[in-house]
Structure formats: C-alpha cells, structure tokens
PDB file of N, CA, C and O in Angstrom:
ATOM      1  N   UNK A   1      -0.673  24.921   1.992  1.00  0.00           N
ATOM      2  CA  UNK A   1      -1.216  24.218   0.724  1.00  0.00           C
ATOM      3  C   UNK A   1      -2.645  24.180   0.894  1.00  0.00           C
ATOM      4  O   UNK A   1      -3.171  23.794   1.938  1.00  0.00           O
ATOM      5  N   UNK A   2      -3.354  24.622  -0.232  1.00  0.00           N
ATOM      6  CA  UNK A   2      -4.821  24.600  -0.165  1.00  0.00           C
ATOM      7  C   UNK A   2      -5.321  23.410  -0.636  1.00  0.00           C
ATOM      8  O   UNK A   2      -6.260  22.975   0.030  1.00  0.00           O
ATOM      9  N   UNK A   3      -4.971  22.734  -1.604  1.00  0.00           N
ATOM     10  CA  UNK A   3      -5.461  21.464  -2.128  1.00  0.00           C
ATOM     11  C   UNK A   3      -4.525  20.565  -2.716  1.00  0.00           C
ATOM     12  O   UNK A   3      -3.640  21.110  -3.375  1.00  0.00           O
ATOM     13  N   UNK A   4      -4.505  19.425  -2.646  1.00  0.00           N
ATOM     14  CA  UNK A   4      -3.592  18.636  -3.157  1.00  0.00           C
ATOM     15  C   UNK A   4      -3.951  18.201  -4.696  1.00  0.00           C
ATOM     16  O   UNK A   4      -3.566  17.177  -5.260  1.00  0.00           O
ATOM     17  N   UNK A   5      -4.753  19.194  -5.215  1.00  0.00           N
ATOM     18  CA  UNK A   5      -5.496  18.779  -6.482  1.00  0.00           C
ATOM     19  C   UNK A   5      -5.085  19.909  -7.465  1.00  0.00           C
ATOM     20  O   UNK A   5      -4.790  20.965  -6.906  1.00  0.00           O
ATOM     21  N   UNK A   6      -5.007  19.894  -8.812  1.00  0.00           N
ATOM     22  CA  UNK A   6      -4.908  20.884  -9.867  1.00  0.00           C
ATOM     23  C   UNK A   6      -5.482  20.434 -10.661  1.00  0.00           C
ATOM     24  O   UNK A   6      -5.430  19.226 -10.895  1.00  0.00           O
ATOM     25  N   UNK A   7      -6.486  21.585 -11.576  1.00  0.00           N
ATOM     26  CA  UNK A   7      -6.920  21.542 -12.389  1.00  0.00           C
ATOM     27  C   UNK A   7      -6.455  21.711 -14.031  1.00  0.00           C
ATOM     28  O   UNK A   7      -6.211  22.797 -14.558  1.00  0.00           O
ATOM     29  N   UNK A   8      -6.397  20.505 -14.647  1.00  0.00           N
ATOM     30  CA  UNK A   8      -5.983  20.482 -16.013  1.00  0.00           C
ATOM     31  C   UNK A   8      -6.907  20.195 -16.996  1.00  0.00           C
ATOM     32  O   UNK A   8      -7.420  19.091 -16.808  1.00  0.00           O
ATOM     33  N   UNK A   9      -7.288  20.737 -17.915  1.00  0.00           N
ATOM     34  CA  UNK A   9      -8.210  20.663 -18.852  1.00  0.00           C
ATOM     35  C   UNK A   9      -9.422  20.590 -18.036  1.00  0.00           C
ATOM     36  O   UNK A   9      -9.736  21.645 -17.485  1.00  0.00           O
ATOM     37  N   UNK A  10     -10.181  19.555 -17.838  1.00  0.00           N
ATOM     38  CA  UNK A  10     -11.482  19.704 -17.052  1.00  0.00           C
ATOM     39  C   UNK A  10     -11.102  18.099 -15.785  1.00  0.00           C
ATOM     40  O   UNK A  10     -11.892  17.257 -15.359  1.00  0.00           O
ATOM     41  N   UNK A  11     -10.044  18.212 -15.612  1.00  0.00           N
ATOM     42  CA  UNK A  11      -9.656  17.090 -14.620  1.00  0.00           C
ATOM     43  C   UNK A  11      -8.886  17.585 -13.320  1.00  0.00           C
ATOM     44  O   UNK A  11      -7.937  18.367 -13.390  1.00  0.00           O
ATOM     45  N   UNK A  12      -9.362  17.077 -12.157  1.00  0.00           N
ATOM     46  CA  UNK A  12      -8.790  17.705 -11.028  1.00  0.00           C
ATOM     47  C   UNK A  12      -7.838  16.315 -10.609  1.00  0.00           C
ATOM     48  O   UNK A  12      -8.177  15.226 -10.147  1.00  0.00           O
ATOM     49  N   UNK A  13      -6.453  16.890 -11.001  1.00  0.00           N
ATOM     50  CA  UNK A  13      -5.454  16.060 -10.695  1.00  0.00           C
ATOM     51  C   UNK A  13      -4.744  15.897  -9.570  1.00  0.00           C
ATOM     52  O   UNK A  13      -4.065  16.857  -9.203  1.00  0.00           O
ATOM     53  N   UNK A  14      -4.735  14.784  -8.850  1.00  0.00           N
ATOM     54  CA  UNK A  14      -3.720  14.746  -7.627  1.00  0.00           C
ATOM     55  C   UNK A  14      -2.519  14.921  -7.844  1.00  0.00           C
ATOM     56  O   UNK A  14      -1.891  14.274  -8.681  1.00  0.00           O
ATOM     57  N   UNK A  15      -1.944  15.985  -6.984  1.00  0.00           N
ATOM     58  CA  UNK A  15      -0.276  16.257  -7.515  1.00  0.00           C
ATOM     59  C   UNK A  15       0.675  14.883  -7.368  1.00  0.00           C
ATOM     60  O   UNK A  15       1.670  14.756  -8.082  1.00  0.00           O
ATOM     61  N   UNK A  16       0.325  13.954  -6.470  1.00  0.00           N
ATOM     62  CA  UNK A  16       1.195  12.860  -6.148  1.00  0.00           C
ATOM     63  C   UNK A  16       1.187  12.152  -7.469  1.00  0.00           C
ATOM     64  O   UNK A  16       2.285  11.625  -7.649  1.00  0.00           O
ATOM     65  N   UNK A  17       0.474  11.974  -8.320  1.00  0.00           N
ATOM     66  CA  UNK A  17       0.254  11.244  -9.475  1.00  0.00           C
ATOM     67  C   UNK A  17       1.419  11.839 -10.540  1.00  0.00           C
ATOM     68  O   UNK A  17       1.651  11.235 -11.587  1.00  0.00           O
ATOM     69  N   UNK A  18       2.016  12.876 -10.237  1.00  0.00           N
ATOM     70  CA  UNK A  18       2.731  13.454 -11.582  1.00  0.00           C
ATOM     71  C   UNK A  18       4.238  13.128 -11.319  1.00  0.00           C
ATOM     72  O   UNK A  18       4.865  13.330 -10.279  1.00  0.00           O
ATOM     73  N   UNK A  19       4.687  12.573 -12.504  1.00  0.00           N
ATOM     74  CA  UNK A  19       6.277  12.152 -12.768  1.00  0.00           C
ATOM     75  C   UNK A  19       6.897  13.303 -13.112  1.00  0.00           C
ATOM     76  O   UNK A  19       7.877  13.694 -12.477  1.00  0.00           O
ATOM     77  N   UNK A  20       6.423  13.941 -14.100  1.00  0.00           N
ATOM     78  CA  UNK A  20       7.396  15.276 -14.859  1.00  0.00           C
ATOM     79  C   UNK A  20       6.252  15.816 -15.811  1.00  0.00           C
ATOM     80  O   UNK A  20       5.308  15.282 -16.394  1.00  0.00           O
ATOM     81  N   UNK A  21       6.790  17.228 -15.706  1.00  0.00           N
ATOM     82  CA  UNK A  21       6.123  18.209 -16.661  1.00  0.00           C
ATOM     83  C   UNK A  21       6.815  18.607 -17.638  1.00  0.00           C
ATOM     84  O   UNK A  21       7.989  18.792 -17.317  1.00  0.00           O
ATOM     85  N   UNK A  22       6.504  18.885 -19.045  1.00  0.00           N
ATOM     86  CA  UNK A  22       7.477  19.171 -20.203  1.00  0.00           C
ATOM     87  C   UNK A  22       7.513  20.818 -20.036  1.00  0.00           C
ATOM     88  O   UNK A  22       6.672  21.625 -19.641  1.00  0.00           O
ATOM     89  N   UNK A  23       8.797  20.941 -20.492  1.00  0.00           N
ATOM     90  CA  UNK A  23       9.141  22.491 -20.335  1.00  0.00           C
ATOM     91  C   UNK A  23       8.856  23.245 -21.995  1.00  0.00           C
ATOM     92  O   UNK A  23       8.682  24.463 -22.035  1.00  0.00           O
ATOM     93  N   UNK A  24       8.834  22.588 -23.039  1.00  0.00           N
ATOM     94  CA  UNK A  24       8.558  22.889 -24.109  1.00  0.00           C
ATOM     95  C   UNK A  24       7.369  22.335 -24.928  1.00  0.00           C
ATOM     96  O   UNK A  24       7.233  21.121 -25.074  1.00  0.00           O
ATOM     97  N   UNK A  25       6.654  23.080 -25.371  1.00  0.00           N
ATOM     98  CA  UNK A  25       5.294  22.333 -25.963  1.00  0.00           C
ATOM     99  C   UNK A  25       5.721  21.337 -27.252  1.00  0.00           C
ATOM    100  O   UNK A  25       6.651  21.379 -28.058  1.00  0.00           O
ATOM    101  N   UNK A  26       4.554  20.394 -27.048  1.00  0.00           N
ATOM    102  CA  UNK A  26       4.741  19.090 -28.140  1.00  0.00           C
ATOM    103  C   UNK A  26       4.642  19.775 -29.496  1.00  0.00           C
ATOM    104  O   UNK A  26       3.875  20.669 -29.853  1.00  0.00           O
ATOM    105  N   UNK A  27       5.749  19.046 -30.269  1.00  0.00           N
ATOM    106  CA  UNK A  27       5.627  19.034 -31.563  1.00  0.00           C
ATOM    107  C   UNK A  27       6.063  17.870 -32.426  1.00  0.00           C
ATOM    108  O   UNK A  27       7.217  17.445 -32.364  1.00  0.00           O
ATOM    109  N   UNK A  28       5.113  17.330 -33.264  1.00  0.00           N
ATOM    110  CA  UNK A  28       5.658  16.067 -33.954  1.00  0.00           C
ATOM    111  C   UNK A  28       5.718  16.139 -35.129  1.00  0.00           C
ATOM    112  O   UNK A  28       6.379  15.292 -35.729  1.00  0.00           O
ATOM    113  N   UNK A  29       4.982  17.279 -35.909  1.00  0.00           N
ATOM    114  CA  UNK A  29       4.818  17.018 -37.262  1.00  0.00           C
ATOM    115  C   UNK A  29       3.740  16.657 -37.940  1.00  0.00           C
ATOM    116  O   UNK A  29       3.476  17.037 -39.081  1.00  0.00           O
ATOM    117  N   UNK A  30       2.979  15.799 -37.163  1.00  0.00           N
ATOM    118  CA  UNK A  30       1.737  14.598 -37.715  1.00  0.00           C
ATOM    119  C   UNK A  30       0.616  15.861 -38.065  1.00  0.00           C
ATOM    120  O   UNK A  30       0.387  16.837 -37.351  1.00  0.00           O
ATOM    121  N   UNK A  31       0.110  15.589 -39.145  1.00  0.00           N
ATOM    122  CA  UNK A  31      -1.206  16.440 -39.391  1.00  0.00           C
ATOM    123  C   UNK A  31      -2.269  16.534 -38.516  1.00  0.00           C
ATOM    124  O   UNK A  31      -2.810  17.587 -38.179  1.00  0.00           O
ATOM    125  N   UNK A  32      -2.717  14.831 -37.958  1.00  0.00           N
ATOM    126  CA  UNK A  32      -3.566  15.022 -37.420  1.00  0.00           C
ATOM    127  C   UNK A  32      -3.485  14.962 -35.708  1.00  0.00           C
ATOM    128  O   UNK A  32      -4.387  14.477 -35.025  1.00  0.00           O
ATOM    129  N   UNK A  33      -2.405  15.469 -35.232  1.00  0.00           N
ATOM    130  CA  UNK A  33      -1.964  15.638 -33.805  1.00  0.00           C
ATOM    131  C   UNK A  33      -2.571  16.333 -33.416  1.00  0.00           C
ATOM    132  O   UNK A  33      -2.632  17.424 -33.983  1.00  0.00           O
ATOM    133  N   UNK A  34      -3.502  16.034 -32.011  1.00  0.00           N
ATOM    134  CA  UNK A  34      -4.410  17.019 -31.212  1.00  0.00           C
ATOM    135  C   UNK A  34      -3.596  17.547 -30.153  1.00  0.00           C
ATOM    136  O   UNK A  34      -4.275  18.283 -29.436  1.00  0.00           O
ATOM    137  N   UNK A  35      -2.447  17.457 -29.793  1.00  0.00           N
ATOM    138  CA  UNK A  35      -1.470  17.753 -28.591  1.00  0.00           C
ATOM    139  C   UNK A  35      -0.414  18.760 -29.185  1.00  0.00           C
ATOM    140  O   UNK A  35       0.573  18.896 -28.463  1.00  0.00           O
ATOM    141  N   UNK A  36      -0.414  19.508 -30.371  1.00  0.00           N
ATOM    142  CA  UNK A  36       0.525  20.311 -30.880  1.00  0.00           C
ATOM    143  C   UNK A  36       0.463  21.614 -29.953  1.00  0.00           C
ATOM    144  O   UNK A  36      -0.590  22.125 -29.571  1.00  0.00           O
ATOM    145  N   UNK A  37       1.517  21.994 -29.703  1.00  0.00           N
ATOM    146  CA  UNK A  37       1.636  23.116 -28.959  1.00  0.00           C
ATOM    147  C   UNK A  37       1.216  23.176 -27.563  1.00  0.00           C
ATOM    148  O   UNK A  37       1.334  24.221 -26.923  1.00  0.00           O
ATOM    149  N   UNK A  38       0.598  21.818 -26.917  1.00  0.00           N
ATOM    150  CA  UNK A  38       0.373  21.722 -25.658  1.00  0.00           C
ATOM    151  C   UNK A  38       1.732  21.008 -24.925  1.00  0.00           C
ATOM    152  O   UNK A  38       2.756  20.641 -25.502  1.00  0.00           O
ATOM    153  N   UNK A  39       1.481  20.942 -23.739  1.00  0.00           N
ATOM    154  CA  UNK A  39       2.409  20.765 -22.632  1.00  0.00           C
ATOM    155  C   UNK A  39       2.111  19.384 -21.977  1.00  0.00           C
ATOM    156  O   UNK A  39       1.023  19.186 -21.437  1.00  0.00           O
ATOM    157  N   UNK A  40       3.174  18.337 -22.032  1.00  0.00           N
ATOM    158  CA  UNK A  40       2.903  16.944 -21.549  1.00  0.00           C
ATOM    159  C   UNK A  40       3.028  16.887 -20.041  1.00  0.00           C
ATOM    160  O   UNK A  40       3.990  17.250 -19.363  1.00  0.00           O
ATOM    161  N   UNK A  41       2.103  16.465 -19.718  1.00  0.00           N
ATOM    162  CA  UNK A  41       1.787  16.160 -17.877  1.00  0.00           C
ATOM    163  C   UNK A  41       2.116  14.665 -17.830  1.00  0.00           C
ATOM    164  O   UNK A  41       1.277  13.854 -18.221  1.00  0.00           O
ATOM    165  N   UNK A  42       3.086  14.345 -17.452  1.00  0.00           N
ATOM    166  CA  UNK A  42       3.382  12.661 -17.336  1.00  0.00           C
ATOM    167  C   UNK A  42       2.866  12.308 -16.008  1.00  0.00           C
ATOM    168  O   UNK A  42       3.117  12.956 -14.991  1.00  0.00           O
ATOM    169  N   UNK A  43       2.029  11.102 -16.064  1.00  0.00           N
ATOM    170  CA  UNK A  43       1.449  10.582 -14.923  1.00  0.00           C
ATOM    171  C   UNK A  43       2.133   9.076 -14.633  1.00  0.00           C
ATOM    172  O   UNK A  43       2.856   8.536 -15.471  1.00  0.00           O
ATOM    173  N   UNK A  44       1.867   8.578 -13.563  1.00  0.00           N
ATOM    174  CA  UNK A  44       2.409   7.123 -13.356  1.00  0.00           C
ATOM    175  C   UNK A  44       1.229   6.430 -14.172  1.00  0.00           C
ATOM    176  O   UNK A  44       0.122   6.857 -14.501  1.00  0.00           O
ATOM    177  N   UNK A  45       1.938   5.065 -14.406  1.00  0.00           N
ATOM    178  CA  UNK A  45       1.368   3.993 -15.226  1.00  0.00           C
ATOM    179  C   UNK A  45       1.272   4.287 -16.847  1.00  0.00           C
ATOM    180  O   UNK A  45       0.396   3.798 -17.560  1.00  0.00           O
ATOM    181  N   UNK A  46       2.153   5.028 -17.238  1.00  0.00           N
ATOM    182  CA  UNK A  46       2.227   5.372 -18.529  1.00  0.00           C
ATOM    183  C   UNK A  46       1.170   6.099 -19.151  1.00  0.00           C
ATOM    184  O   UNK A  46       0.821   5.871 -20.309  1.00  0.00           O
ATOM    185  N   UNK A  47       0.591   7.063 -18.343  1.00  0.00           N
ATOM    186  CA  UNK A  47      -0.280   7.775 -18.501  1.00  0.00           C
ATOM    187  C   UNK A  47       0.151   9.429 -18.836  1.00  0.00           C
ATOM    188  O   UNK A  47       1.108   9.965 -18.278  1.00  0.00           O
ATOM    189  N   UNK A  48      -0.693  10.103 -19.803  1.00  0.00           N
ATOM    190  CA  UNK A  48      -0.305  11.540 -19.813  1.00  0.00           C
ATOM    191  C   UNK A  48      -1.586  12.349 -19.755  1.00  0.00           C
ATOM    192  O   UNK A  48      -2.710  11.856 -19.849  1.00  0.00           O
ATOM    193  N   UNK A  49      -1.301  13.704 -19.583  1.00  0.00           N
ATOM    194  CA  UNK A  49      -2.577  14.564 -19.742  1.00  0.00           C
ATOM    195  C   UNK A  49      -1.620  15.723 -20.565  1.00  0.00           C
ATOM    196  O   UNK A  49      -0.390  15.750 -20.605  1.00  0.00           O
ATOM    197  N   UNK A  50      -2.527  16.615 -21.170  1.00  0.00           N
ATOM    198  CA  UNK A  50      -1.941  17.805 -22.153  1.00  0.00           C
ATOM    199  C   UNK A  50      -2.454  18.857 -21.623  1.00  0.00           C
ATOM    200  O   UNK A  50      -3.666  18.879 -21.408  1.00  0.00           O
ATOM    201  N   UNK A  51      -1.543  20.082 -21.265  1.00  0.00           N
ATOM    202  CA  UNK A  51      -2.156  21.387 -20.769  1.00  0.00           C
ATOM    203  C   UNK A  51      -1.769  22.300 -21.780  1.00  0.00           C
ATOM    204  O   UNK A  51      -1.131  22.010 -22.792  1.00  0.00           O
ATOM    205  N   UNK A  52      -2.209  23.472 -21.440  1.00  0.00           N
ATOM    206  CA  UNK A  52      -2.239  24.757 -22.098  1.00  0.00           C
ATOM    207  C   UNK A  52      -0.989  25.557 -21.229  1.00  0.00           C
ATOM    208  O   UNK A  52      -0.859  25.137 -20.079  1.00  0.00           O
ATOM    209  N   UNK A  53      -0.225  26.457 -21.566  1.00  0.00           N
ATOM    210  CA  UNK A  53       0.659  27.212 -20.986  1.00  0.00           C
ATOM    211  C   UNK A  53       0.271  27.702 -19.410  1.00  0.00           C
ATOM    212  O   UNK A  53       0.944  27.650 -18.380  1.00  0.00           O
ATOM    213  N   UNK A  54      -0.879  28.121 -19.620  1.00  0.00           N
ATOM    214  CA  UNK A  54      -1.211  28.616 -18.198  1.00  0.00           C
ATOM    215  C   UNK A  54      -1.584  27.353 -17.252  1.00  0.00           C
ATOM    216  O   UNK A  54      -1.076  27.410 -16.132  1.00  0.00           O
ATOM    217  N   UNK A  55      -2.367  26.254 -17.519  1.00  0.00           N
ATOM    218  CA  UNK A  55      -2.545  25.266 -16.832  1.00  0.00           C
ATOM    219  C   UNK A  55      -1.068  24.603 -16.345  1.00  0.00           C
ATOM    220  O   UNK A  55      -0.979  23.969 -15.293  1.00  0.00           O
ATOM    221  N   UNK A  56      -0.108  24.794 -17.100  1.00  0.00           N
ATOM    222  CA  UNK A  56       1.189  23.962 -17.006  1.00  0.00           C
ATOM    223  C   UNK A  56       1.954  24.901 -15.894  1.00  0.00           C
ATOM    224  O   UNK A  56       2.739  24.377 -15.104  1.00  0.00           O
ATOM    225  N   UNK A  57       1.708  26.218 -15.869  1.00  0.00           N
ATOM    226  CA  UNK A  57       2.608  27.223 -15.039  1.00  0.00           C
ATOM    227  C   UNK A  57       1.877  26.961 -13.756  1.00  0.00           C
ATOM    228  O   UNK A  57       2.559  26.779 -12.748  1.00  0.00           O
ATOM    229  N   UNK A  58       0.407  26.914 -13.664  1.00  0.00           N
ATOM    230  CA  UNK A  58      -0.294  26.836 -12.436  1.00  0.00           C
ATOM    231  C   UNK A  58       0.271  25.432 -11.675  1.00  0.00           C
ATOM    232  O   UNK A  58       0.676  25.437 -10.513  1.00  0.00           O
ATOM    233  N   UNK A  59       0.230  24.323 -12.467  1.00  0.00           N
ATOM    234  CA  UNK A  59       0.771  23.123 -11.960  1.00  0.00           C
ATOM    235  C   UNK A  59       2.030  23.010 -11.192  1.00  0.00           C
ATOM    236  O   UNK A  59       2.243  22.421 -10.133  1.00  0.00           O
ATOM    237  N   UNK A  60       2.975  23.835 -12.097  1.00  0.00           N
ATOM    238  CA  UNK A  60       4.217  23.839 -11.362  1.00  0.00           C
ATOM    239  C   UNK A  60       4.250  24.961  -9.887  1.00  0.00           C
ATOM    240  O   UNK A  60       4.879  24.863  -8.834  1.00  0.00           O
ATOM    241  N   UNK A  61       3.620  25.641 -10.210  1.00  0.00           N
ATOM    242  CA  UNK A  61       3.632  26.636  -8.990  1.00  0.00           C
ATOM    243  C   UNK A  61       3.016  25.559  -8.011  1.00  0.00           C
ATOM    244  O   UNK A  61       3.656  25.427  -6.968  1.00  0.00           O
ATOM    245  N   UNK A  62       1.992  24.834  -8.137  1.00  0.00           N
ATOM    246  CA  UNK A  62       1.377  24.011  -7.086  1.00  0.00           C
ATOM    247  C   UNK A  62       2.271  22.896  -6.768  1.00  0.00           C
ATOM    248  O   UNK A  62       2.121  22.412  -5.646  1.00  0.00           O
ATOM    249  N   UNK A  63       3.222  22.360  -7.568  1.00  0.00           N
ATOM    250  CA  UNK A  63       3.867  21.317  -7.470  1.00  0.00           C
ATOM    251  C   UNK A  63       4.974  21.914  -6.443  1.00  0.00           C
ATOM    252  O   UNK A  63       5.264  21.201  -5.483  1.00  0.00           O
ATOM    253  N   UNK A  64       5.643  23.235  -6.585  1.00  0.00           N
ATOM    254  CA  UNK A  64       6.584  23.946  -5.659  1.00  0.00           C
ATOM    255  C   UNK A  64       5.999  24.117  -4.257  1.00  0.00           C
ATOM    256  O   UNK A  64       6.648  23.876  -3.239  1.00  0.00           O
ATOM    257  N   UNK A  65       4.482  24.633  -4.267  1.00  0.00           N
ATOM    258  CA  UNK A  65       4.052  24.947  -2.697  1.00  0.00           C
ATOM    259  C   UNK A  65       3.935  23.573  -2.177  1.00  0.00           C
ATOM    260  O   UNK A  65       4.413  23.477  -1.047  1.00  0.00           O
ATOM    261  N   UNK A  66       3.406  22.384  -2.696  1.00  0.00           N
ATOM    262  CA  UNK A  66       3.314  21.282  -2.214  1.00  0.00           C
ATOM    263  C   UNK A  66       4.681  20.841  -1.498  1.00  0.00           C
ATOM    264  O   UNK A  66       4.835  20.691  -0.286  1.00  0.00           O
ATOM    265  N   UNK A  67       5.568  20.680  -2.434  1.00  0.00           N
ATOM    266  CA  UNK A  67       6.929  20.250  -2.221  1.00  0.00           C
ATOM    267  C   UNK A  67       7.418  21.206  -0.917  1.00  0.00           C
ATOM    268  O   UNK A  67       7.800  20.675   0.126  1.00  0.00           O
ATOM    269  N   UNK A  68       7.380  22.275  -1.040  1.00  0.00           N
ATOM    270  CA  UNK A  68       7.829  23.057   0.132  1.00  0.00           C
ATOM    271  C   UNK A  68       7.158  22.936   1.617  1.00  0.00           C
ATOM    272  O   UNK A  68       7.784  23.059   2.670  1.00  0.00           O
ATOM    273  N   UNK A  69       5.779  22.675   1.495  1.00  0.00           N
ATOM    274  CA  UNK A  69       4.935  22.087   2.331  1.00  0.00           C
ATOM    275  C   UNK A  69       5.480  20.789   3.207  1.00  0.00           C
ATOM    276  O   UNK A  69       5.678  20.631   4.412  1.00  0.00           O
ATOM    277  N   UNK A  70       5.611  20.052   2.208  1.00  0.00           N
ATOM    278  CA  UNK A  70       6.121  18.787   2.676  1.00  0.00           C
ATOM    279  C   UNK A  70       7.703  18.876   3.262  1.00  0.00           C
ATOM    280  O   UNK A  70       8.056  18.219   4.241  1.00  0.00           O
ATOM    281  N   UNK A  71       8.441  19.617   2.657  1.00  0.00           N
ATOM    282  CA  UNK A  71       9.865  19.903   3.183  1.00  0.00           C
ATOM    283  C   UNK A  71       9.673  20.771   4.470  1.00  0.00           C
ATOM    284  O   UNK A  71      10.721  21.063   5.047  1.00  0.00           O
ATOM    285  N   UNK A  72       8.594  21.196   4.971  1.00  0.00           N
ATOM    286  CA  UNK A  72       8.438  22.186   6.025  1.00  0.00           C
ATOM    287  C   UNK A  72       7.923  21.218   7.212  1.00  0.00           C
ATOM    288  O   UNK A  72       7.473  21.690   8.257  1.00  0.00           O
ATOM    289  N   UNK A  73       8.016  19.924   6.990  1.00  0.00           N
ATOM    290  CA  UNK A  73       7.507  18.901   8.197  1.00  0.00           C
ATOM    291  C   UNK A  73       6.340  18.268   7.844  1.00  0.00           C
ATOM    292  O   UNK A  73       5.584  17.866   8.728  1.00  0.00           O
ATOM    293  N   UNK A  74       6.023  18.086   6.414  1.00  0.00           N
ATOM    294  CA  UNK A  74       4.783  17.402   6.090  1.00  0.00           C
ATOM    295  C   UNK A  74       5.345  15.899   5.803  1.00  0.00           C
ATOM    296  O   UNK A  74       6.523  15.632   6.044  1.00  0.00           O
ATOM    297  N   UNK A  75       4.572  15.070   5.352  1.00  0.00           N
ATOM    298  CA  UNK A  75       5.018  13.806   5.048  1.00  0.00           C
ATOM    299  C   UNK A  75       5.855  13.522   3.748  1.00  0.00           C
ATOM    300  O   UNK A  75       5.346  13.732   2.647  1.00  0.00           O
ATOM    301  N   UNK A  76       7.208  13.019   3.879  1.00  0.00           N
ATOM    302  CA  UNK A  76       8.040  12.884   2.784  1.00  0.00           C
ATOM    303  C   UNK A  76       8.524  14.242   2.379  1.00  0.00           C
ATOM    304  O   UNK A  76       8.342  15.190   3.143  1.00  0.00           O
ATOM    305  N   UNK A  77       9.149  14.405   1.185  1.00  0.00           N
ATOM    306  CA  UNK A  77       9.708  15.547   0.663  1.00  0.00           C
ATOM    307  C   UNK A  77      11.304  15.665   1.327  1.00  0.00           C
ATOM    308  O   UNK A  77      11.872  14.995   2.190  1.00  0.00           O
ATOM    309  N   UNK A  78      11.706  16.747   0.567  1.00  0.00           N
ATOM    310  CA  UNK A  78      13.098  17.445   1.306  1.00  0.00           C
ATOM    311  C   UNK A  78      14.280  16.602   0.608  1.00  0.00           C
ATOM    312  O   UNK A  78      14.785  17.004  -0.441  1.00  0.00           O
ATOM    313  N   UNK A  79      14.718  15.354   1.269  1.00  0.00           N
ATOM    314  CA  UNK A  79      15.772  14.761   0.500  1.00  0.00           C
ATOM    315  C   UNK A  79      15.539  13.327  -0.219  1.00  0.00           C
ATOM    316  O   UNK A  79      14.868  12.371   0.169  1.00  0.00           O
ATOM    317  N   UNK A  80      16.419  13.516  -1.552  1.00  0.00           N
ATOM    318  CA  UNK A  80      16.289  12.526  -2.247  1.00  0.00           C
ATOM    319  C   UNK A  80      17.453  11.499  -2.019  1.00  0.00           C
ATOM    320  O   UNK A  80      17.474  10.440  -2.646  1.00  0.00           O
TER     321      UNK A  80
END
C-alpha cells in the first residue's frame, strides 16, 4: 500500500474514515442540488463527500488494496 490517503475533490481522505461508497450517482430531482450525478462517500460522524466517477473508482481500488494489505498480516482486516 502506497498511502492510507485517497484524493477526493481537493481533500486527502484517510481510508479508515470511510463507511461506504455509493454504487450509483446521486439523483434527487431538486433544482438547486449541487451533488447531482456525483457519488456519495459516507464518512463517520454523519459526514459525506461527493466524488466523480473517476475519484470513486480510484477510492474503491485503494480500499481493496488497503483491505488486502491488512488481510495479508497488517493490523485488523480479514474476518468480520
């Protein structure tokens, strides 16, 4: 694992703060919605970031690598 951080928008996000990542883009139909077509990255403490598709895909890849590193003998990971 190169880094425990992933760049979303202009923020360097620690992977351990991520609870889940949406698989489909946001659509609420509100005229003034600023997140339309972006993917929600849910963080601890009821916080969210919004990523474009490329950022979301990089984030999922980074989480998979991080989990694999932990499964291979790092701290935690593996079994739930």
